[in-house]
C-alpha positions as CSV (number, residue, x, y, z in Angstrom):
1,X,1.5,31.4,-36.7
2,X,0.4,27.4,-36.8
3,X,3.8,26.7,-35.7
4,X,3.0,28.8,-32.0
5,X,-0.5,27.4,-31.6
6,X,0.9,23.4,-32.1
7,X,3.5,24.8,-29.8
8,X,1.0,26.1,-27.2
9,X,-1.4,23.3,-27.9
10,X,0.9,20.5,-27.1
11,X,2.7,22.3,-23.8
12,X,-1.1,23.3,-22.3
13,X,-2.0,19.3,-22.5
14,X,1.6,18.4,-21.1
15,X,0.8,21.3,-18.6
16,X,-3.1,19.0,-17.3
17,X,-0.8,16.9,-16.2
18,X,1.6,18.7,-14.0
19,X,-2.2,20.9,-12.7
20,X,-3.0,17.3,-11.3
21,X,0.1,17.6,-9.4
22,X,-0.4,21.5,-7.6
23,X,-4.2,20.2,-7.8
24,X,-3.4,17.2,-5.0
25,X,-1.5,19.9,-2.7
26,X,-4.1,21.9,-2.8
27,X,-6.5,19.4,-2.5
28,X,-5.1,18.4,0.9
29,X,-5.8,21.2,3.0
30,X,-9.4,20.5,2.8
31,X,-9.2,17.2,2.8
32,X,-8.0,17.2,6.7
33,X,-11.2,18.4,8.1
34,X,-13.0,15.1,6.8
35,X,-14.6,12.8,9.7
36,X,-10.7,10.4,10.7
37,X,-10.7,7.0,10.5
38,X,-8.8,5.6,13.3
39,X,-5.5,3.6,12.8
40,X,-3.2,4.2,15.6
41,X,-6.0,4.4,18.3
42,X,-7.7,1.2,18.9
43,X,-11.3,1.3,19.3
44,X,-13.6,-1.2,20.7
45,X,-17.0,-0.8,20.0
46,X,-19.0,-3.4,22.3
47,X,-16.6,-6.2,21.6
48,X,-16.9,-9.5,22.7
49,X,-14.5,-11.9,24.6
50,X,-13.9,-15.4,23.0
51,X,-13.3,-18.4,24.9
52,X,-9.7,-19.7,24.9
53,X,-8.8,-23.0,26.8
54,X,-9.8,-21.8,30.2
55,X,-10.1,-18.4,29.9
56,X,-11.9,-15.6,27.6
57,X,-9.5,-13.1,25.7
58,X,-10.0,-9.9,23.7
59,X,-7.2,-8.7,21.2
60,X,-6.7,-5.4,22.3
61,X,-4.2,-4.6,19.6
62,X,-0.2,-5.5,18.3
63,X,2.0,-3.2,16.7
64,X,5.8,-2.5,16.7
65,X,7.0,0.4,19.2
66,X,10.2,1.7,19.6
67,X,12.0,2.3,23.4
68,X,11.2,5.6,24.5
69,X,13.7,8.5,24.4
70,X,12.9,10.7,27.1
71,X,12.1,8.6,30.3
72,X,9.7,10.4,33.7
73,X,10.7,9.4,37.2
74,X,6.4,9.2,37.8
75,X,4.3,6.6,35.8
76,X,2.2,8.2,32.6
77,X,2.1,11.2,31.0
78,X,0.3,14.3,32.2
79,X,0.4,16.7,29.3
80,X,0.9,16.3,25.5
81,X,3.7,18.8,25.6
82,X,5.7,15.9,27.3
83,X,4.9,14.1,24.7
84,X,8.0,14.4,22.5
85,X,10.1,11.3,22.7
86,X,7.8,9.3,24.6
87,X,6.4,5.7,23.2
88,X,3.3,4.7,25.4
89,X,0.2,2.7,25.8
90,X,-2.3,4.8,27.1
91,X,-5.8,3.5,28.1
92,X,-8.6,5.6,27.6
93,X,-12.0,5.0,28.9
94,X,-12.0,1.5,28.5
95,X,-15.1,0.4,30.2
96,X,-16.0,-3.3,30.4
97,X,-20.1,-4.3,30.6
98,X,-21.0,-7.8,32.0
99,X,-24.5,-9.0,31.5
100,X,-27.9,-8.4,34.1
101,X,-27.6,-12.1,34.8
102,X,-24.2,-11.9,36.2
103,X,-24.0,-8.9,37.9
104,X,-27.6,-10.2,39.4
105,X,-25.6,-13.4,41.4
106,X,-23.1,-11.1,43.6
107,X,-23.7,-9.6,47.0
108,X,-24.7,-6.0,46.7
109,X,-22.0,-5.4,49.7
110,X,-19.4,-7.4,48.2
111,X,-16.3,-5.0,47.1
112,X,-15.0,-7.2,44.4
113,X,-17.5,-9.1,42.1
114,X,-15.4,-9.8,39.0
115,X,-12.1,-9.7,37.7
116,X,-10.9,-8.3,34.2
117,X,-7.3,-8.4,33.5
118,X,-5.1,-6.3,31.0
119,X,-2.0,-7.9,29.9
120,X,0.8,-6.2,27.6
121,X,3.3,-8.5,26.6
122,X,5.8,-8.0,23.9
123,X,5.9,-10.8,21.3
124,X,9.3,-12.7,22.6
125,X,8.1,-12.8,25.6
126,X,4.5,-14.7,24.4
127,X,5.2,-18.1,26.2
128,X,5.1,-16.4,29.1
129,X,1.6,-16.5,29.3
130,X,-0.3,-19.4,30.5
131,X,0.9,-22.5,31.9
132,X,3.3,-23.7,29.5
133,X,6.4,-22.6,31.8
134,X,4.6,-25.0,34.6
135,X,4.1,-27.9,32.1
136,X,0.3,-27.0,31.7
137,X,-1.5,-26.0,28.7
138,X,-3.9,-23.8,31.0
139,X,-4.0,-19.7,30.8
140,X,-5.7,-19.0,33.9
141,X,-4.9,-20.7,37.4
142,X,-6.8,-23.9,38.5
143,X,-7.0,-25.2,42.6
144,X,-3.8,-27.5,41.7
145,X,-1.2,-24.4,40.6
146,X,-2.9,-22.6,43.2
147,X,-1.6,-24.9,45.7
148,X,1.9,-24.8,44.8
149,X,1.7,-21.3,45.0
150,X,3.0,-21.0,41.2
151,X,-0.3,-18.7,40.8
152,X,-3.3,-17.2,42.2
153,X,-6.3,-18.8,41.6
154,X,-8.8,-17.0,39.3
155,X,-6.3,-14.7,37.2
156,X,-4.2,-15.3,34.5
157,X,-0.5,-17.3,34.5
158,X,1.6,-15.0,34.1
159,X,5.8,-15.8,34.8
160,X,7.5,-12.6,34.6
161,X,10.6,-12.3,33.1
162,X,13.6,-11.7,35.7
163,X,15.4,-9.2,33.8
164,X,12.7,-6.9,34.1
165,X,10.0,-8.3,36.7
166,X,7.3,-5.8,35.7
167,X,6.6,-7.3,32.5
168,X,4.9,-8.7,31.1
169,X,2.8,-6.5,32.6
170,X,-1.0,-7.2,34.3
171,X,-3.6,-4.5,35.2
172,X,-6.1,-5.7,36.7
173,X,-9.9,-4.0,37.1
174,X,-12.8,-5.6,39.6
175,X,-16.0,-5.1,39.3
176,X,-17.4,-3.9,42.0
177,X,-21.2,-5.2,43.8
178,X,-24.1,-5.7,41.6
179,X,-22.3,-3.4,39.4
180,X,-23.2,-3.9,35.5
181,X,-20.3,-1.6,34.3
182,X,-16.7,-0.9,35.3
183,X,-14.4,1.5,34.1
184,X,-10.8,1.1,33.7
185,X,-8.9,3.7,35.8
186,X,-6.8,6.2,33.4
187,X,-3.4,4.7,32.8
188,X,-0.6,4.9,30.7
189,X,2.2,2.4,30.4
190,X,5.6,3.5,28.8
191,X,7.5,2.1,26.8
192,X,11.4,1.1,27.4
193,X,12.4,-1.1,25.1
194,X,11.9,-2.1,21.5
195,X,9.7,-4.5,20.6
196,X,6.0,-5.8,18.8
197,X,3.9,-5.5,21.7
198,X,0.5,-7.0,21.9
199,X,-2.3,-6.2,24.0
200,X,-4.9,-9.0,25.9
201,X,-7.7,-8.3,27.7
202,X,-8.8,-11.6,29.9
203,X,-11.0,-12.8,32.2
204,X,-11.2,-15.9,34.3
205,X,-14.5,-15.9,35.9
206,X,-17.1,-18.3,34.1
207,X,-19.7,-16.0,35.1
208,X,-18.9,-12.9,33.4
209,X,-19.5,-15.3,30.1
210,X,-21.2,-12.5,27.9
211,X,-19.2,-9.4,29.3
212,X,-18.6,-6.2,26.3
213,X,-16.0,-4.5,25.9
214,X,-15.4,-0.9,24.9
215,X,-13.7,2.6,25.0
216,X,-10.1,3.4,23.6
217,X,-6.1,2.8,24.1
218,X,-3.8,5.2,22.1
219,X,-0.3,3.6,21.1
220,X,2.5,6.1,19.8
221,X,6.0,6.0,19.2
222,X,8.9,8.4,20.1
223,X,8.7,9.9,16.6
224,X,4.9,10.2,16.0
225,X,1.7,8.0,16.3
226,X,3.0,6.1,13.3
227,X,3.1,2.3,14.1
228,X,6.6,0.9,13.8
229,X,6.5,-1.0,10.5
230,X,4.8,2.2,8.7
231,X,7.1,5.1,10.2
232,X,10.0,4.2,7.7
233,X,7.4,4.6,4.4
234,X,6.8,8.4,5.4
235,X,10.6,8.9,4.4
236,X,10.5,6.7,1.4
237,X,7.4,8.4,0.2
238,X,8.6,11.6,0.3
239,X,12.1,10.5,-1.2
240,X,10.1,9.1,-4.1
241,X,7.6,12.0,-4.3
242,X,11.3,14.0,-5.3
243,X,12.5,11.3,-7.7
244,X,9.1,11.6,-9.8
245,X,9.3,15.7,-9.7
246,X,13.0,14.9,-11.1
247,X,11.6,12.7,-13.6
248,X,8.1,14.5,-14.3
249,X,10.8,18.0,-14.8
250,X,13.6,16.0,-17.1
251,X,10.9,15.2,-18.9
252,X,9.0,18.6,-19.3
253,X,12.4,20.3,-20.4
254,X,12.2,17.2,-23.4
255,X,8.8,17.9,-24.4
256,X,9.3,21.8,-24.7
257,X,12.7,21.1,-26.7
258,X,10.8,18.8,-29.6
259,X,7.1,19.7,-28.9
260,X,6.8,19.3,-32.7
261,X,7.7,16.0,-32.4
262,X,5.7,14.7,-29.5
263,X,2.9,12.0,-30.5
264,X,0.1,10.7,-29.0
265,X,2.3,8.3,-26.7
266,X,4.1,11.2,-25.0
267,X,0.4,12.1,-23.4
268,X,0.3,8.9,-22.1
269,X,3.6,8.5,-20.6
270,X,2.7,12.9,-19.2
271,X,-0.2,11.3,-17.7
272,X,1.2,8.5,-15.5
273,X,4.1,10.5,-14.6
274,X,2.0,13.2,-12.8
275,X,-0.2,10.2,-11.1
276,X,3.0,9.2,-9.7
277,X,3.8,11.9,-8.4
278,X,0.4,13.0,-6.8
279,X,0.3,9.6,-5.8
280,X,3.5,9.8,-4.2
281,X,2.9,13.0,-2.2
282,X,-0.8,12.5,-0.9
283,X,0.5,9.3,0.7
284,X,3.3,11.4,2.2
285,X,1.2,14.2,3.6
286,X,-1.6,11.1,4.6
287,X,1.3,9.9,6.5
288,X,2.9,12.9,8.2
289,X,-1.0,13.7,9.5
290,X,-1.4,10.2,10.7
291,X,2.2,10.5,12.3
292,X,1.4,14.2,14.4
293,X,-2.5,13.5,15.0
294,X,-2.7,9.5,15.6
295,X,-5.5,9.1,13.1
296,X,-6.4,8.9,9.6
297,X,-8.6,11.2,8.2
298,X,-10.5,9.7,5.4
299,X,-10.1,12.0,2.9
300,X,-6.6,12.0,2.3
301,X,-7.0,8.0,2.7
302,X,-9.3,7.8,-0.2
303,X,-8.1,10.2,-2.1
304,X,-4.5,8.3,-1.4
305,X,-5.9,4.9,-1.9
306,X,-7.6,6.5,-5.5
307,X,-4.5,8.1,-6.8
308,X,-2.8,4.4,-6.0
309,X,-5.5,2.5,-7.6
310,X,-5.6,4.7,-10.7
311,X,-2.1,5.3,-11.3
312,X,-1.6,1.5,-10.9
313,X,-4.3,1.1,-13.3
314,X,-2.9,3.5,-16.1
315,X,0.8,2.0,-15.9
316,X,-0.4,-1.4,-16.4
317,X,-2.4,0.2,-19.7
318,X,0.4,2.3,-20.9
319,X,2.7,-1.2,-20.6
320,X,0.2,-2.8,-22.2
321,X,-0.9,-0.3,-25.0
322,X,3.1,0.1,-26.3
323,X,3.7,-3.9,-26.1
324,X,0.8,-3.7,-29.2
325,X,3.0,-1.0,-30.7
326,X,0.4,1.9,-30.6
327,X,1.8,5.0,-31.9
328,X,5.0,2.5,-33.3
329,X,3.4,0.2,-35.4
330,X,-0.2,1.2,-35.6
331,X,-1.7,4.5,-35.1
332,X,-4.5,3.2,-33.0
333,X,-5.6,0.3,-30.9
334,X,-8.7,-0.1,-33.3
335,X,-11.5,-2.6,-32.2
336,X,-9.5,-3.8,-29.5
337,X,-9.4,-0.4,-27.2
338,X,-13.1,-1.7,-25.9
339,X,-11.0,-4.8,-24.4
340,X,-8.1,-2.9,-23.4
341,X,-10.2,-0.4,-21.8
342,X,-12.7,-3.2,-20.2
343,X,-9.7,-4.7,-18.8
344,X,-8.4,-1.6,-16.9
345,X,-11.8,-0.5,-15.4
346,X,-11.9,-4.1,-13.9
347,X,-8.4,-4.1,-12.5
348,X,-9.1,-0.4,-10.7
349,X,-12.4,-1.4,-9.4
350,X,-10.6,-4.7,-7.3
351,X,-7.2,-2.6,-6.8
352,X,-9.3,-0.2,-5.2
353,X,-11.3,-2.6,-2.9
354,X,-8.3,-4.3,-1.6
355,X,-6.5,-0.7,-1.2
356,X,-9.8,0.5,0.9
357,X,-9.9,-2.3,3.1
358,X,-5.9,-2.3,3.5
359,X,-5.6,1.3,4.8
360,X,-9.0,2.1,6.2
361,X,-9.9,0.6,9.7
362,X,-7.8,-0.3,12.6
363,X,-3.7,-1.3,11.9
364,X,-4.2,-4.7,13.1
365,X,-7.9,-5.5,12.2
366,X,-7.2,-6.8,8.5
367,X,-7.9,-10.5,8.9
368,X,-6.3,-13.0,6.5
369,X,-9.4,-14.6,4.9
370,X,-10.2,-11.2,4.2
371,X,-7.2,-10.0,2.5
372,X,-6.8,-13.6,0.7
373,X,-10.6,-12.8,-0.9
374,X,-9.6,-9.5,-2.2
375,X,-6.2,-10.2,-3.0
376,X,-7.1,-13.2,-5.3
377,X,-8.7,-11.3,-7.9
378,X,-6.0,-8.9,-8.4
379,X,-3.2,-11.7,-8.9
380,X,-5.2,-13.0,-11.4
381,X,-5.7,-9.8,-13.5
382,X,-2.0,-9.0,-12.6
383,X,-1.3,-12.5,-14.6
384,X,-3.6,-11.2,-17.4
385,X,-1.9,-8.1,-18.2
386,X,1.3,-9.8,-17.8
387,X,0.4,-12.8,-20.4
388,X,-1.4,-10.0,-22.7
389,X,1.9,-7.9,-22.5
390,X,4.3,-10.5,-24.0
391,X,1.8,-11.6,-26.3
392,X,1.5,-8.5,-27.8
393,X,4.9,-8.4,-27.9
394,X,6.1,-11.2,-29.3
395,X,3.4,-9.9,-32.4
396,X,4.8,-6.5,-32.4
397,X,8.6,-7.7,-32.9
398,X,7.3,-10.6,-35.5
399,X,5.5,-7.4,-37.6
400,X,9.2,-5.2,-37.3
401,X,11.2,-8.4,-38.4
402,X,9.4,-8.9,-41.2
403,X,9.4,-5.0,-42.1
404,X,13.2,-5.0,-41.3
405,X,12.7,-2.0,-39.4
406,X,16.2,-2.3,-37.3
407,X,15.8,0.5,-35.2
408,X,12.0,0.1,-34.1
409,X,13.3,-3.7,-33.8
410,X,16.1,-2.5,-31.9
411,X,14.5,-0.8,-29.5
412,X,10.9,-2.8,-28.4
413,X,14.1,-5.5,-28.1
414,X,15.2,-3.1,-25.4
415,X,11.9,-2.7,-23.6
416,X,11.2,-6.5,-24.0
417,X,14.4,-7.2,-22.0
418,X,13.5,-4.7,-19.4
419,X,10.2,-6.0,-18.8
420,X,11.6,-9.1,-18.8
421,X,14.3,-8.6,-15.9
422,X,11.3,-6.5,-14.1
423,X,8.9,-9.8,-14.5
424,X,12.0,-12.3,-12.8
425,X,12.4,-9.6,-10.3
426,X,8.9,-9.5,-9.3
427,X,8.2,-13.6,-9.6
428,X,11.5,-13.9,-7.0
429,X,9.9,-10.9,-4.6
430,X,6.4,-12.7,-4.6
431,X,8.9,-15.4,-3.6
432,X,10.3,-13.6,-0.9
433,X,7.2,-12.6,0.6
434,X,5.5,-15.1,0.7
435,X,8.7,-16.3,2.6
436,X,8.6,-13.6,4.8
437,X,5.3,-13.8,5.6
438,X,5.5,-17.6,6.5
439,X,7.8,-17.2,8.6
440,X,6.7,-14.0,10.6
441,X,2.9,-15.1,11.7
442,X,3.6,-12.6,14.8
443,X,5.2,-9.8,12.9
444,X,8.5,-9.8,15.1
445,X,10.1,-9.1,11.8
446,X,8.4,-5.2,11.8
447,X,11.2,-3.3,11.6
448,X,12.1,-4.4,8.2
449,X,7.9,-5.2,7.2
450,X,8.3,-1.5,5.2
451,X,11.2,-2.8,2.4
452,X,7.9,-5.2,0.8
453,X,5.5,-2.1,-0.3
454,X,8.6,-0.2,-1.0
455,X,10.1,-2.7,-3.4
456,X,6.9,-2.3,-5.5
457,X,6.8,1.1,-5.9
458,X,10.6,1.6,-6.9
459,X,9.7,-0.9,-9.3
460,X,7.1,0.8,-11.3
461,X,9.1,3.9,-11.1
462,X,12.0,2.3,-12.8
463,X,9.7,0.9,-15.7
464,X,8.3,4.3,-15.8
465,X,12.1,5.7,-16.1
466,X,13.0,2.5,-19.1
467,X,10.0,3.8,-21.2
468,X,11.0,7.6,-20.7
469,X,14.3,7.0,-22.0
470,X,13.6,4.5,-24.8
471,X,10.3,6.9,-25.9
472,X,12.1,10.1,-24.8
473,X,11.3,13.2,-26.9
474,X,14.0,13.8,-29.9
475,X,14.7,15.7,-32.8
476,X,15.0,12.1,-35.0
477,X,11.1,10.7,-34.3
478,X,11.1,8.4,-37.2
479,X,12.8,6.1,-34.5
480,X,9.6,5.0,-33.2
481,X,6.4,7.1,-34.6
482,X,4.4,5.6,-36.8
483,X,4.8,5.4,-40.4
484,X,2.4,3.9,-43.3
485,X,5.5,2.1,-44.5
486,X,3.3,-0.5,-45.8
487,X,-0.3,-1.7,-46.4
488,X,-0.5,-4.0,-43.7
489,X,-1.7,-1.6,-41.1
490,X,-5.3,-1.8,-42.2
491,X,-5.7,-5.3,-40.4
492,X,-8.2,-7.6,-39.1
493,X,-9.1,-5.0,-36.2
494,X,-9.6,-2.2,-38.0
495,X,-6.8,0.0,-37.6
496,X,-7.7,3.7,-38.9
497,X,-5.6,6.2,-39.3
498,X,-4.8,9.6,-37.1
499,X,-4.7,12.4,-38.1
500,X,-1.4,13.1,-36.0
501,X,0.0,10.1,-37.9
502,X,-0.8,11.3,-41.4
503,X,1.0,14.4,-39.9
504,X,3.5,12.4,-39.1
505,X,4.4,10.7,-42.1
506,X,3.8,14.0,-44.3
507,X,7.0,14.7,-42.4
508,X,9.2,12.0,-43.2
509,X,8.5,12.1,-46.5
510,X,11.9,13.1,-47.8
511,X,13.4,10.6,-45.2
512,X,10.9,7.3,-46.1
513,X,12.9,3.8,-45.9
514,X,12.8,2.2,-49.3
515,X,13.1,-1.8,-48.6
516,X,13.6,-4.3,-51.6
517,X,12.9,-7.7,-51.4
518,X,14.0,-10.9,-53.7
519,X,13.3,-10.1,-57.2
520,X,12.8,-6.3,-56.6
521,X,14.5,-3.1,-57.9
522,X,14.3,0.5,-57.7
523,X,12.4,2.8,-60.2
524,X,16.0,4.1,-60.9
525,X,17.1,1.0,-62.2
526,X,14.3,0.2,-64.3
527,X,15.0,3.2,-65.9
528,X,18.7,2.6,-66.7
């Protein structure tokens, strides 16, 4: 009866971990109704224009867009049913508001009293905007350039692409009379060439200084509203969800088969696997919803970010406690537990802040200074984790070597080698990421940018799989379970034996290891 209760107790604790997975899926249906944050829909909330050379401009957005798979003979998209296979940028209620002072200087009967231009340019054609082709650093046409028929006075200089005369595309909007506001005519620009596209709003008239812009633009790819650099991640998260599910099922089967030999560390591993499944599933559904609606419900995004931060934190804590020998060399962490938990809490807060700023808001509104401010604490804490992990591993290996416990020593050597390989890969990938960002300031390589975050997810999964392999439940728990081999466990950290460790040592009395040091003999030899 006692064994049956022990089995159901173990299964119940494992079930709590797998319950998280189904809870995540259930919660998604409720999160969708929460107020969304804008993403592929770029909103402008009374933004100001910035001076640049002899022009004033506002960056309206930038995204990687694939070419339309279906083309219309007419310009624009008339109904939602025609969106499938389309790639476009749509202007919705974009309104320009000039100052009252600027409007009062105009004549009431004058038709065009101020020009604002919307310019869409592919990144490879960026040099066609301004006077670079005319050997001038001006953006707006000057009287000298206009006299040579190179451009039209008062407009932005655009050198058209001979292969595609319509690009870069210019859309003009004129203020009328003394009106303060002017709304752009609704327009949908179809994208027929794959590339990274930038949208700028510009004006050359200095009397329009102080003009504001409000409204929004909608950007869409043929497969949905996901930006081009994010689209492959939806498929990736789907595969990773399946990978975690397979790992979880294998771990669950081992757990049930050897439930009598379960140690406390196995429950920690179960929690990390469950959180990994939740994280990947929530990210997949978040991206799928974003792709179909063009907006990111804040509820789903917030939960995705939180699951990601919790999983990252617990994964690092799992590596740390395993390196300290928890459950193998020592039954508890003792007085150092508070320091481990404090580091985990600080890392969670720093990681959560970084993830929130990265994933909430517009796709391209994450400034470099803000990112640097939030990335540095996370990078510092990651470095601290690595130093503490390898320092603890060194002490654990030394302790096992002194005890001549070759089975556990070999286990930890394999773990150390795996961890060292992962650190080397991380350093190499960080170098590649720095090089990638330095040589790609305008996101020209947006089609492969998804591999940057994907690598870290794969590496975390690989490390977790290694831990599951090395510490898998088995019929021979003595190869990694803690046993009171010597009196060294009662050290300065104030370690106390737990009931689970006492039970484990009682089960292994028959298999106790005898160590013979210099000058020592067994009791049987003394009697002889």
